[in-house]
A tleap script that builds the chain and sets N, CA, C and O, in Angstrom:
source leaprc.protein.ff14SB
mol = sequence {
  NMET HIE MET PRO HIE ILE ASN LYS THR ASN
  GLY THR GLN GLY GLY LEU ALA LEU LYS ALA
  TYR ILE GLU GLU ARG ALA ILE GLU VAL ALA
  ASN PHE ILE ILE ASN SER ASN ALA THR VAL
  ARG GLU THR ALA LYS ARG PHE GLY ILE SER
  LYS SER THR VAL HIE LYS ASP VAL THR GLU
  ARG LEU VAL LYS ILE ASN PRO LYS LEU ALA
  LEU GLU ALA ARG LYS VAL LEU GLU VAL ASN
  LYS SER GLU ARG HIE ILE ARG GLY GLY LEU
  ALA THR LYS GLU LYS TYR MET THR ALA MET
  HIE SER VAL LYS LYS CARG
}
set mol.1.N position { 66.230 122.289 172.713 }
set mol.1.CA position { 66.763 121.058 173.275 }
set mol.1.C position { 68.158 121.329 173.827 }
set mol.1.O position { 68.984 121.944 173.153 }
set mol.2.N position { 68.420 120.883 175.027 }
set mol.2.CA position { 69.708 121.098 175.674 }
set mol.2.C position { 70.701 120.025 175.225 }
set mol.2.O position { 70.424 118.829 175.308 }
set mol.3.N position { 71.860 120.476 174.751 }
set mol.3.CA position { 72.910 119.547 174.347 }
set mol.3.C position { 73.836 119.301 175.531 }
set mol.3.O position { 74.221 120.253 176.210 }
set mol.4.N position { 74.201 118.055 175.795 }
set mol.4.CA position { 75.113 117.785 176.908 }
set mol.4.C position { 76.500 118.353 176.619 }
set mol.4.O position { 76.945 118.381 175.472 }
set mol.5.N position { 77.161 118.797 177.653 }
set mol.5.CA position { 78.509 119.338 177.533 }
set mol.5.C position { 79.499 118.197 177.311 }
set mol.5.O position { 79.423 117.163 177.974 }
set mol.6.N position { 80.416 118.391 176.384 }
set mol.6.CA position { 81.445 117.374 176.146 }
set mol.6.C position { 82.650 117.725 177.001 }
set mol.6.O position { 83.255 118.785 176.834 }
set mol.7.N position { 82.988 116.850 177.898 }
set mol.7.CA position { 84.121 117.054 178.780 }
set mol.7.C position { 85.299 116.274 178.204 }
set mol.7.O position { 85.311 115.044 178.247 }
set mol.8.N position { 86.280 116.978 177.670 }
set mol.8.CA position { 87.413 116.333 177.003 }
set mol.8.C position { 88.375 115.675 177.990 }
set mol.8.O position { 89.115 114.764 177.618 }
set mol.9.N position { 88.369 116.120 179.222 }
set mol.9.CA position { 89.374 115.635 180.154 }
set mol.9.C position { 89.073 114.269 180.746 }
set mol.9.O position { 89.990 113.476 180.957 }
set mol.10.N position { 87.801 113.979 181.017 }
set mol.10.CA position { 87.538 112.697 181.663 }
set mol.10.C position { 86.642 111.754 180.847 }
set mol.10.O position { 86.253 110.694 181.337 }
set mol.11.N position { 86.315 112.134 179.614 }
set mol.11.CA position { 85.594 111.222 178.739 }
set mol.11.C position { 84.120 111.078 179.020 }
set mol.11.O position { 83.504 110.139 178.517 }
set mol.12.N position { 83.516 111.967 179.804 }
set mol.12.CA position { 82.092 111.845 180.093 }
set mol.12.C position { 81.273 112.608 179.075 }
set mol.12.O position { 81.778 113.510 178.406 }
set mol.13.N position { 79.997 112.240 178.959 }
set mol.13.CA position { 79.037 112.945 178.105 }
set mol.13.C position { 79.536 113.099 176.663 }
set mol.13.O position { 79.474 114.194 176.105 }
set mol.14.N position { 80.018 112.040 176.071 }
set mol.14.CA position { 80.416 112.097 174.672 }
set mol.14.C position { 81.904 112.282 174.463 }
set mol.14.O position { 82.373 112.257 173.325 }
set mol.15.N position { 82.646 112.466 175.521 }
set mol.15.CA position { 84.093 112.640 175.415 }
set mol.15.C position { 84.775 111.443 174.785 }
set mol.15.O position { 85.759 111.591 174.060 }
set mol.16.N position { 84.253 110.256 175.062 }
set mol.16.CA position { 84.828 109.054 174.458 }
set mol.16.C position { 84.612 109.044 172.958 }
set mol.16.O position { 85.485 108.613 172.205 }
set mol.17.N position { 83.447 109.518 172.519 }
set mol.17.CA position { 83.169 109.590 171.089 }
set mol.17.C position { 84.104 110.589 170.424 }
set mol.17.O position { 84.580 110.350 169.314 }
set mol.18.N position { 84.371 111.708 171.093 }
set mol.18.CA position { 85.287 112.711 170.559 }
set mol.18.C position { 86.689 112.134 170.441 }
set mol.18.O position { 87.363 112.334 169.431 }
set mol.19.N position { 87.127 111.422 171.465 }
set mol.19.CA position { 88.453 110.816 171.447 }
set mol.19.C position { 88.555 109.787 170.315 }
set mol.19.O position { 89.569 109.726 169.621 }
set mol.20.N position { 87.524 108.996 170.134 }
set mol.20.CA position { 87.519 107.991 169.066 }
set mol.20.C position { 87.592 108.667 167.699 }
set mol.20.O position { 88.296 108.200 166.803 }
set mol.21.N position { 86.858 109.772 167.548 }
set mol.21.CA position { 86.886 110.513 166.287 }
set mol.21.C position { 88.290 111.045 166.000 }
set mol.21.O position { 88.773 110.949 164.872 }
set mol.22.N position { 88.940 111.601 167.015 }
set mol.22.CA position { 90.285 112.158 166.824 }
set mol.22.C position { 91.272 111.049 166.487 }
set mol.22.O position { 92.124 111.227 165.616 }
set mol.23.N position { 91.171 109.924 167.152 }
set mol.23.CA position { 92.068 108.801 166.864 }
set mol.23.C position { 91.837 108.269 165.450 }
set mol.23.O position { 92.788 107.961 164.731 }
set mol.24.N position { 90.578 108.165 165.062 }
set mol.24.CA position { 90.251 107.698 163.703 }
set mol.24.C position { 90.781 108.679 162.660 }
set mol.24.O position { 91.325 108.270 161.634 }
set mol.25.N position { 90.620 109.978 162.929 }
set mol.25.CA position { 91.125 110.997 162.010 }
set mol.25.C position { 92.644 110.911 161.887 }
set mol.25.O position { 93.180 111.039 160.786 }
set mol.26.N position { 93.335 110.700 162.984 }
set mol.26.CA position { 94.794 110.604 162.965 }
set mol.26.C position { 95.240 109.450 162.065 }
set mol.26.O position { 96.206 109.582 161.314 }
set mol.27.N position { 94.545 108.339 162.140 }
set mol.27.CA position { 94.868 107.179 161.295 }
set mol.27.C position { 94.573 107.500 159.822 }
set mol.27.O position { 95.371 107.176 158.942 }
set mol.28.N position { 93.427 108.135 159.563 }
set mol.28.CA position { 93.078 108.504 158.182 }
set mol.28.C position { 94.069 109.505 157.606 }
set mol.28.O position { 94.452 109.408 156.440 }
set mol.29.N position { 94.478 110.458 158.418 }
set mol.29.CA position { 95.452 111.465 157.988 }
set mol.29.C position { 96.765 110.775 157.600 }
set mol.29.O position { 97.337 111.061 156.548 }
set mol.30.N position { 97.228 109.876 158.447 }
set mol.30.CA position { 98.485 109.172 158.172 }
set mol.30.C position { 98.386 108.337 156.902 }
set mol.30.O position { 99.298 108.347 156.075 }
set mol.31.N position { 97.296 107.626 156.748 }
set mol.31.CA position { 97.125 106.809 155.532 }
set mol.31.C position { 97.091 107.683 154.281 }
set mol.31.O position { 97.647 107.311 153.248 }
set mol.32.N position { 96.443 108.835 154.370 }
set mol.32.CA position { 96.399 109.752 153.233 }
set mol.32.C position { 97.801 110.243 152.886 }
set mol.32.O position { 98.180 110.270 151.715 }
set mol.33.N position { 98.566 110.628 153.895 }
set mol.33.CA position { 99.933 111.114 153.675 }
set mol.33.C position { 100.773 110.029 153.006 }
set mol.33.O position { 101.486 110.295 152.038 }
set mol.34.N position { 100.685 108.825 153.519 }
set mol.34.CA position { 101.497 107.715 153.003 }
set mol.34.C position { 101.068 107.332 151.586 }
set mol.34.O position { 101.917 107.186 150.707 }
set mol.35.N position { 99.779 107.170 151.354 }
set mol.35.CA position { 99.282 106.702 150.059 }
set mol.35.C position { 99.399 107.728 148.948 }
set mol.35.O position { 99.535 107.365 147.779 }
set mol.36.N position { 99.349 109.013 149.299 }
set mol.36.CA position { 99.390 110.032 148.251 }
set mol.36.C position { 100.652 110.887 148.301 }
set mol.36.O position { 100.790 111.842 147.537 }
set mol.37.N position { 101.568 110.546 149.196 }
set mol.37.CA position { 102.811 111.309 149.317 }
set mol.37.C position { 102.511 112.785 149.583 }
set mol.37.O position { 103.218 113.668 149.097 }
set mol.38.N position { 101.468 113.038 150.350 }
set mol.38.CA position { 100.954 114.390 150.544 }
set mol.38.C position { 101.799 115.197 151.523 }
set mol.38.O position { 102.435 114.654 152.427 }
set mol.39.N position { 101.783 116.502 151.315 }
set mol.39.CA position { 102.422 117.427 152.241 }
set mol.39.C position { 101.453 117.725 153.387 }
set mol.39.O position { 100.273 117.379 153.329 }
set mol.40.N position { 101.973 118.368 154.421 }
set mol.40.CA position { 101.126 118.770 155.552 }
set mol.40.C position { 100.031 119.711 155.042 }
set mol.40.O position { 98.871 119.587 155.434 }
set mol.41.N position { 100.403 120.650 154.170 }
set mol.41.CA position { 99.429 121.616 153.648 }
set mol.41.C position { 98.333 120.914 152.837 }
set mol.41.O position { 97.151 121.216 153.002 }
set mol.42.N position { 98.717 119.990 151.973 }
set mol.42.CA position { 97.725 119.249 151.175 }
set mol.42.C position { 96.797 118.441 152.079 }
set mol.42.O position { 95.589 118.381 151.853 }
set mol.43.N position { 97.373 117.830 153.093 }
set mol.43.CA position { 96.591 117.018 154.017 }
set mol.43.C position { 95.612 117.879 154.807 }
set mol.43.O position { 94.448 117.515 154.970 }
set mol.44.N position { 96.084 119.011 155.291 }
set mol.44.CA position { 95.218 119.921 156.055 }
set mol.44.C position { 94.042 120.379 155.199 }
set mol.44.O position { 92.906 120.424 155.671 }
set mol.45.N position { 94.313 120.715 153.951 }
set mol.45.CA position { 93.248 121.163 153.059 }
set mol.45.C position { 92.244 120.041 152.807 }
set mol.45.O position { 91.035 120.270 152.822 }
set mol.46.N position { 92.741 118.842 152.577 }
set mol.46.CA position { 91.887 117.685 152.277 }
set mol.46.C position { 90.947 117.342 153.427 }
set mol.46.O position { 89.793 116.973 153.210 }
set mol.47.N position { 91.457 117.468 154.660 }
set mol.47.CA position { 90.674 117.084 155.831 }
set mol.47.C position { 89.982 118.263 156.510 }
set mol.47.O position { 89.229 118.076 157.466 }
set mol.48.N position { 90.234 119.471 156.020 }
set mol.48.CA position { 89.597 120.645 156.597 }
set mol.48.C position { 90.068 120.948 158.015 }
set mol.48.O position { 89.296 121.405 158.857 }
set mol.49.N position { 91.349 120.686 158.264 }
set mol.49.CA position { 91.940 120.954 159.576 }
set mol.49.C position { 93.190 121.807 159.384 }
set mol.49.O position { 93.642 122.001 158.256 }
set mol.50.N position { 93.739 122.310 160.462 }
set mol.50.CA position { 94.926 123.157 160.359 }
set mol.50.C position { 96.182 122.315 160.151 }
set mol.50.O position { 96.197 121.113 160.417 }
set mol.51.N position { 97.230 122.972 159.671 }
set mol.51.CA position { 98.519 122.290 159.512 }
set mol.51.C position { 99.033 121.845 160.877 }
set mol.51.O position { 99.653 120.788 160.994 }
set mol.52.N position { 98.782 122.638 161.896 }
set mol.52.CA position { 99.203 122.271 163.257 }
set mol.52.C position { 98.517 120.994 163.723 }
set mol.52.O position { 99.134 120.154 164.377 }
set mol.53.N position { 97.247 120.852 163.385 }
set mol.53.CA position { 96.504 119.653 163.774 }
set mol.53.C position { 97.038 118.432 163.041 }
set mol.53.O position { 97.161 117.360 163.635 }
set mol.54.N position { 97.357 118.577 161.761 }
set mol.54.CA position { 97.954 117.466 161.006 }
set mol.54.C position { 99.242 117.044 161.690 }
set mol.54.O position { 99.471 115.859 161.933 }
set mol.55.N position { 100.072 118.014 161.994 }
set mol.55.CA position { 101.359 117.718 162.626 }
set mol.55.C position { 101.164 117.031 163.973 }
set mol.55.O position { 101.848 116.053 164.278 }
set mol.56.N position { 100.241 117.535 164.775 }
set mol.56.CA position { 99.980 116.942 166.094 }
set mol.56.C position { 99.411 115.536 165.960 }
set mol.56.O position { 99.777 114.641 166.721 }
set mol.57.N position { 98.510 115.339 164.989 }
set mol.57.CA position { 97.948 113.999 164.769 }
set mol.57.C position { 99.053 112.991 164.482 }
set mol.57.O position { 99.047 111.886 165.026 }
set mol.58.N position { 99.989 113.364 163.641 }
set mol.58.CA position { 101.035 112.426 163.213 }
set mol.58.C position { 102.141 112.276 164.252 }
set mol.58.O position { 102.608 111.164 164.498 }
set mol.59.N position { 102.565 113.380 164.864 }
set mol.59.CA position { 103.730 113.308 165.757 }
set mol.59.C position { 103.400 112.971 167.200 }
set mol.59.O position { 104.259 112.468 167.925 }
set mol.60.N position { 102.167 113.238 167.636 }
set mol.60.CA position { 101.832 112.966 169.036 }
set mol.60.C position { 100.747 111.907 169.191 }
set mol.60.O position { 100.954 110.896 169.861 }
set mol.61.N position { 99.602 112.135 168.580 }
set mol.61.CA position { 98.464 111.230 168.795 }
set mol.61.C position { 98.703 109.856 168.187 }
set mol.61.O position { 98.478 108.836 168.838 }
set mol.62.N position { 99.154 109.833 166.952 }
set mol.62.CA position { 99.303 108.567 166.244 }
set mol.62.C position { 100.380 107.683 166.859 }
set mol.62.O position { 100.271 106.458 166.814 }
set mol.63.N position { 101.405 108.281 167.425 }
set mol.63.CA position { 102.477 107.516 168.060 }
set mol.63.C position { 101.910 106.623 169.167 }
set mol.63.O position { 102.382 105.506 169.379 }
set mol.64.N position { 100.898 107.128 169.865 }
set mol.64.CA position { 100.279 106.367 170.951 }
set mol.64.C position { 99.323 105.294 170.427 }
set mol.64.O position { 99.114 104.269 171.076 }
set mol.65.N position { 98.747 105.536 169.253 }
set mol.65.CA position { 97.738 104.634 168.690 }
set mol.65.C position { 98.389 103.539 167.847 }
set mol.65.O position { 98.110 102.353 168.019 }
set mol.66.N position { 99.267 103.964 166.927 }
set mol.66.CA position { 99.901 103.044 165.977 }
set mol.66.C position { 101.299 103.563 165.638 }
set mol.66.O position { 101.466 104.269 164.643 }
set mol.67.N position { 102.298 103.227 166.443 }
set mol.67.CA position { 103.649 103.760 166.247 }
set mol.67.C position { 104.247 103.454 164.867 }
set mol.67.O position { 104.972 104.279 164.310 }
set mol.68.N position { 103.951 102.289 164.325 }
set mol.68.CA position { 104.500 101.920 163.019 }
set mol.68.C position { 103.936 102.831 161.918 }
set mol.68.O position { 104.676 103.304 161.055 }
set mol.69.N position { 102.630 103.066 161.958 }
set mol.69.CA position { 101.990 103.947 160.985 }
set mol.69.C position { 102.513 105.376 161.142 }
set mol.69.O position { 102.747 106.073 160.155 }
set mol.70.N position { 102.692 105.800 162.383 }
set mol.70.CA position { 103.231 107.141 162.649 }
set mol.70.C position { 104.615 107.297 162.041 }
set mol.70.O position { 104.925 108.333 161.454 }
set mol.71.N position { 105.440 106.284 162.176 }
set mol.71.CA position { 106.795 106.338 161.621 }
set mol.71.C position { 106.768 106.437 160.098 }
set mol.71.O position { 107.521 107.214 159.510 }
set mol.72.N position { 105.909 105.657 159.467 }
set mol.72.CA position { 105.797 105.712 157.998 }
set mol.72.C position { 105.354 107.097 157.528 }
set mol.72.O position { 105.903 107.642 156.571 }
set mol.73.N position { 104.364 107.655 158.206 }
set mol.73.CA position { 103.860 108.982 157.828 }
set mol.73.C position { 104.932 110.045 158.045 }
set mol.73.O position { 105.090 110.942 157.218 }
set mol.74.N position { 105.660 109.952 159.134 }
set mol.74.CA position { 106.719 110.928 159.404 }
set mol.74.C position { 107.827 110.851 158.370 }
set mol.74.O position { 108.409 111.875 158.014 }
set mol.75.N position { 108.127 109.660 157.885 }
set mol.75.CA position { 109.145 109.533 156.840 }
set mol.75.C position { 108.731 110.301 155.591 }
set mol.75.O position { 109.544 111.011 154.997 }
set mol.76.N position { 107.470 110.162 155.192 }
set mol.76.CA position { 106.960 110.883 154.017 }
set mol.76.C position { 107.045 112.390 154.262 }
set mol.76.O position { 107.484 113.142 153.393 }
set mol.77.N position { 106.625 112.820 155.442 }
set mol.77.CA position { 106.655 114.249 155.745 }
set mol.77.C position { 108.083 114.792 155.776 }
set mol.77.O position { 108.319 115.927 155.362 }
set mol.78.N position { 109.027 114.003 156.256 }
set mol.78.CA position { 110.426 114.436 156.279 }
set mol.78.C position { 110.974 114.607 154.865 }
set mol.78.O position { 111.685 115.572 154.583 }
set mol.79.N position { 110.644 113.671 153.978 }
set mol.79.CA position { 111.078 113.793 152.580 }
set mol.79.C position { 110.464 115.041 151.960 }
set mol.79.O position { 111.154 115.815 151.296 }
set mol.80.N position { 109.167 115.234 152.178 }
set mol.80.CA position { 108.498 116.414 151.628 }
set mol.80.C position { 109.119 117.696 152.165 }
set mol.80.O position { 109.294 118.663 151.424 }
set mol.81.N position { 109.447 117.704 153.434 }
set mol.81.CA position { 110.056 118.888 154.042 }
set mol.81.C position { 111.427 119.158 153.431 }
set mol.81.O position { 111.783 120.310 153.181 }
set mol.82.N position { 112.188 118.110 153.195 }
set mol.82.CA position { 113.530 118.293 152.631 }
set mol.82.C position { 113.481 118.748 151.170 }
set mol.82.O position { 114.449 119.313 150.660 }
set mol.83.N position { 112.361 118.501 150.505 }
set mol.83.CA position { 112.225 118.876 149.086 }
set mol.83.C position { 111.437 120.160 148.872 }
set mol.83.O position { 111.281 120.598 147.733 }
set mol.84.N position { 110.940 120.768 149.931 }
set mol.84.CA position { 110.038 121.915 149.745 }
set mol.84.C position { 110.696 123.095 149.061 }
set mol.84.O position { 110.032 123.834 148.335 }
set mol.85.N position { 111.992 123.286 149.279 }
set mol.85.CA position { 112.668 124.405 148.604 }
set mol.85.C position { 112.708 124.187 147.093 }
set mol.85.O position { 112.687 125.146 146.322 }
set mol.86.N position { 112.764 122.935 146.680 }
set mol.86.CA position { 112.770 122.618 145.247 }
set mol.86.C position { 111.396 122.909 144.648 }
set mol.86.O position { 111.289 123.524 143.588 }
set mol.87.N position { 110.340 122.458 145.341 }
set mol.87.CA position { 108.975 122.729 144.861 }
set mol.87.C position { 108.699 124.221 144.802 }
set mol.87.O position { 108.061 124.703 143.867 }
set mol.88.N position { 109.182 124.954 145.804 }
set mol.88.CA position { 108.997 126.401 145.820 }
set mol.88.C position { 109.701 127.059 144.651 }
set mol.88.O position { 109.156 127.970 144.028 }
set mol.89.N position { 110.898 126.610 144.352 }
set mol.89.CA position { 111.655 127.156 143.219 }
set mol.89.C position { 110.978 126.851 141.897 }
set mol.89.O position { 110.937 127.699 141.006 }
set mol.90.N position { 110.448 125.651 141.766 }
set mol.90.CA position { 109.747 125.285 140.531 }
set mol.90.C position { 108.475 126.100 140.366 }
set mol.90.O position { 108.134 126.504 139.254 }
set mol.91.N position { 107.776 126.343 141.461 }
set mol.91.CA position { 106.545 127.146 141.392 }
set mol.91.C position { 106.865 128.576 140.982 }
set mol.91.O position { 106.139 129.183 140.193 }
set mol.92.N position { 107.952 129.109 141.519 }
set mol.92.CA position { 108.361 130.469 141.151 }
set mol.92.C position { 108.751 130.532 139.686 }
set mol.92.O position { 108.386 131.471 138.981 }
set mol.93.N position { 109.488 129.540 139.231 }
set mol.93.CA position { 109.895 129.494 137.825 }
set mol.93.C position { 108.666 129.438 136.918 }
set mol.93.O position { 108.590 130.152 135.918 }
set mol.94.N position { 107.712 128.591 137.273 }
set mol.94.CA position { 106.483 128.462 136.487 }
set mol.94.C position { 105.727 129.783 136.455 }
set mol.94.O position { 105.207 130.181 135.413 }
set mol.95.N position { 105.668 130.449 137.574 }
set mol.95.CA position { 104.969 131.736 137.665 }
set mol.95.C position { 105.593 132.746 136.695 }
set mol.95.O position { 104.875 133.426 135.961 }
set mol.96.N position { 106.906 132.843 136.691 }
set mol.96.CA position { 107.564 133.818 135.832 }
set mol.96.C position { 107.538 133.401 134.368 }
set mol.96.O position { 107.470 134.260 133.490 }
set mol.97.N position { 107.591 132.119 134.089 }
set mol.97.CA position { 107.505 131.648 132.699 }
set mol.97.C position { 106.124 131.970 132.132 }
set mol.97.O position { 106.005 132.384 130.979 }
set mol.98.N position { 105.090 131.783 132.934 }
set mol.98.CA position { 103.726 132.100 132.507 }
set mol.98.C position { 103.577 133.601 132.280 }
set mol.98.O position { 102.955 134.033 131.310 }
set mol.99.N position { 104.158 134.397 133.189 }
set mol.99.CA position { 104.089 135.856 133.055 }
set mol.99.C position { 104.823 136.310 131.800 }
set mol.99.O position { 104.329 137.180 131.083 }
set mol.100.N position { 105.969 135.750 131.527 }
set mol.100.CA position { 106.771 136.121 130.347 }
set mol.100.C position { 106.013 135.723 129.060 }
set mol.100.O position { 106.009 136.464 128.077 }
set mol.101.N position { 105.395 134.576 129.090 }
set mol.101.CA position { 104.658 134.099 127.924 }
set mol.101.C position { 103.479 135.013 127.606 }
set mol.101.O position { 103.204 135.298 126.441 }
set mol.102.N position { 102.784 135.470 128.648 }
set mol.102.CA position { 101.642 136.364 128.408 }
set mol.102.C position { 102.083 137.730 127.943 }
set mol.102.O position { 101.348 138.384 127.202 }
set mol.103.N position { 103.257 138.190 128.348 }
set mol.103.CA position { 103.786 139.484 127.906 }
set mol.103.C position { 104.154 139.420 126.424 }
set mol.103.O position { 103.923 140.377 125.684 }
set mol.104.N position { 104.724 138.296 125.990 }
set mol.104.CA position { 105.140 138.134 124.584 }
set mol.104.C position { 103.939 138.066 123.646 }
set mol.104.O position { 104.055 138.411 122.469 }
set mol.105.N position { 102.785 137.627 124.152 }
set mol.105.CA position { 101.584 137.524 123.312 }
set mol.105.C position { 101.003 138.882 122.981 }
set mol.105.O position { 100.262 139.006 122.006 }
set mol.106.N position { 101.310 139.892 123.751 }
set mol.106.CA position { 100.713 141.233 123.544 }
set mol.106.C position { 101.221 141.865 122.345 }
set mol.106.O position { 100.827 142.987 122.024 }
savepdb mol mol.pdb
quit
């Protein structure tokens, strides 16, 4: 069976459905970020998309669809970005504490 070609540029042969899916995903991504205080990495993993796609959904696509929602999601991402060095430091500390604990058990 021949599948019709999806033309992303002019919306023919299913292009409108693709655009609707991307817009719906952008809204879902933003709601997930806001409701769960999620990072870009957590969001990408949850939705099975790249971190770049998460960023593009929130900073470019969503602004055109729902600017207020885009602003809320960006605020969460900005806070997460400003705190990432703290999370990284805590993860490193936990890693070494676990390693030290296992060495002492021997």
